[in-house]
C-alpha positions in Angstrom: -49.8 29.9 -10.8 -46.6 30.9 -12.6 -44.4 28.2 -14.0 -42.3 29.4 -11.3 -44.6 28.4 -9.0 -45.9 25.2 -10.2 -42.0 24.0 -11.1 -41.7 24.2 -6.8 -44.8 21.9 -6.7 -43.6 18.8 -8.9 -40.1 17.4 -7.8 -40.1 15.6 -11.6 -40.1 17.1 -14.9 -42.3 15.8 -18.4 -40.7 15.9 -21.3 -42.7 16.3 -24.4 -40.9 15.4 -27.8 -43.2 17.1 -30.4 -42.5 18.0 -34.3 -43.8 16.8 -37.5 -43.8 13.1 -39.0 -40.7 12.7 -40.0 -39.1 15.1 -38.3 -37.2 11.8 -36.4 -38.2 12.1 -32.7 -38.6 8.2 -32.0 -34.4 8.3 -33.0 -34.0 10.3 -30.6 -36.3 9.5 -28.0 -34.5 5.7 -28.3 -30.8 7.1 -28.7 -31.2 9.4 -25.9 -32.7 6.2 -23.6 -29.6 4.4 -24.6 -27.4 7.5 -23.0 -29.7 7.8 -19.8 -29.2 4.3 -19.4 -29.0 3.4 -15.8 -29.9 6.0 -14.3 -33.0 6.4 -12.5 -33.7 10.2 -12.9 -34.7 9.8 -16.5 -37.6 7.1 -17.6 -38.6 6.7 -21.3 -42.4 6.3 -21.5 -44.1 3.6 -24.0 -46.8 4.8 -26.0 -50.1 3.0 -26.2 -51.0 2.5 -29.8 -54.0 1.3 -31.3 -51.2 -0.2 -34.1 -49.1 -3.3 -35.1 -46.2 -2.8 -33.0 -43.2 -2.1 -35.8 -40.0 -3.1 -33.7 -37.2 -0.9 -36.3 -40.0 2.1 -35.7 -41.1 3.0 -32.3 -41.0 1.2 -29.5 -44.9 1.2 -28.5 -47.2 -1.4 -26.9 -49.8 -2.6 -28.8 -52.9 -1.9 -27.8 -56.7 -2.9 -29.7 -59.5 0.2 -29.8 -61.2 -1.7 -27.3 -58.4 -2.2 -24.3 -57.7 1.2 -25.5 -61.2 2.4 -24.3 -61.6 0.6 -20.9 -58.6 1.8 -20.2 -59.1 5.9 -20.3 -62.6 5.2 -19.2 -60.8 4.0 -16.0 -58.7 6.5 -16.2 -55.6 4.4 -16.8 -54.1 6.8 -19.1 -51.9 10.5 -17.9 -53.1 11.6 -21.5 -54.9 10.0 -24.5 -55.7 10.8 -28.0 -56.6 10.6 -31.5 -54.2 11.2 -34.6 -54.3 10.1 -37.6 -56.8 6.8 -37.3 -54.8 5.4 -34.5 -55.5 5.9 -30.4 -52.1 7.1 -28.4 -52.2 6.7 -24.8 -49.8 7.3 -21.8 -49.6 5.1 -18.8 -51.0 7.0 -16.0 -48.4 5.6 -13.3 -46.3 8.3 -15.0 -47.6 10.2 -12.8 -46.5 8.8 -9.8 -42.8 8.8 -11.9 -42.8 12.2 -11.5 -44.0 13.0 -8.6 -41.1 10.6 -7.5 -38.6 13.2 -8.8 -37.9 11.0 -12.0 -38.1 13.0 -15.6 -40.4 11.5 -17.5 -40.0 11.4 -21.7 -42.4 10.4 -24.2 -43.4 11.5 -28.1 -47.1 13.3 -28.4 -48.9 15.2 -30.9 -48.4 19.1 -30.6 -52.2 19.8 -30.3 -51.7 17.6 -27.2 -49.7 20.4 -25.5 -52.4 22.6 -23.9 -54.0 19.2 -22.8 -50.1 18.0 -21.0 -49.5 21.0 -19.4 -52.9 20.6 -17.6 -51.8 17.5 -16.0 -48.2 17.7 -15.7 -47.1 20.7 -13.5 -43.5 21.0 -15.0 -43.4 20.5 -18.5 -40.9 20.9 -21.0 -41.1 20.8 -25.1 -38.8 19.5 -27.1 -39.9 20.5 -30.3 -38.0 18.7 -33.0 -37.4 20.4 -36.3 -36.7 19.6 -39.6 -36.9 21.2 -43.4 -40.3 20.8 -45.1 -38.6 18.8 -48.2 -36.5 16.8 -45.9 -39.4 16.0 -43.8 -41.8 15.0 -47.3 -38.7 12.7 -48.8 -38.3 10.6 -44.8 -41.9 10.0 -44.4 -41.9 8.1 -48.2 -38.6 5.9 -47.0 -40.3 4.6 -44.1 -43.3 3.1 -46.9 -46.7 4.4 -44.8 -47.4 7.3 -47.4 -46.1 7.5 -51.0 -45.5 11.1 -51.9 -48.8 12.6 -52.4 -49.7 11.2 -48.8 -46.6 12.1 -47.1 -47.2 15.8 -49.0 -50.9 15.7 -47.5 -49.4 14.7 -44.2 -46.9 17.5 -43.8 -49.6 19.8 -45.1 -52.1 19.1 -42.0 -48.7 19.4 -38.9 -50.5 21.9 -36.7 -48.6 24.7 -36.1 -46.7 24.9 -32.7 -48.5 26.4 -30.3 -47.3 26.8 -26.0 -49.2 27.7 -23.3 -48.1 29.7 -21.0 -47.5 27.6 -18.2 -44.7 25.4 -20.4 -41.5 25.0 -18.4 -38.7 25.0 -20.1 -38.4 25.1 -24.2 -35.6 23.9 -26.7 -35.6 23.9 -30.7 -33.9 20.9 -32.0 -32.7 20.6 -34.6 -32.4 17.6 -36.9 -32.1 17.9 -40.1 -27.9 17.2 -40.3 -26.0 14.4 -39.2 -28.3 12.5 -36.4 -25.5 13.1 -33.6 -26.1 16.3 -33.8 -29.7 16.6 -33.4 -29.0 13.9 -30.7 -26.5 16.0 -28.3 -29.0 19.1 -28.4 -31.4 17.0 -27.5 -29.8 15.1 -25.1 -28.2 18.7 -23.5 -31.8 19.4 -23.5 -33.2 16.7 -20.9 -29.5 17.0 -19.0 -31.7 20.2 -18.2 -34.4 19.6 -17.5 -33.2 16.6 -15.3 -32.7 17.5 -10.8 -29.8 18.7 -11.5 -30.7 21.4 -13.7 -33.7 22.7 -11.5 
């Protein structure tokens, strides 16, 4: 089925925010959520992550591995994956939101785009990019990896491989002032909203 026919069958959309560690995805998502606050057409999903929650980083729902597996076996996730030694999941209730016409936005692994395309009929991809050396510096500043670890993390990043069913795609250059990347991101989300169909 063509992306055009799929989009007619799904009133809402799922926007996958992808890009390497250190690209600033969570910052853009947080600022865009503030921009669209009060607009019921957009929903910014919280991921379930088997990592201690850090209010200064991503706003995720903390979950242990046993509970994660229980939810996955009960089909409680619309999408679930493992990356960097952690488990990540998106609640199955997001499918209802999309069915009701909302545009749902979430940070996912680039390796999960094909799986996301199989789950969400109208899938858009916002690919956040920054130069390689800037990625390394940002990862080091976060304090989770030393320079060698940051370099290894950048080396491991998967190439962007998009299935033909992806509905819309945007490259978001987040190497300059955050306001510039945010402007691109907000514009793309607005384009993916119901008014942009």
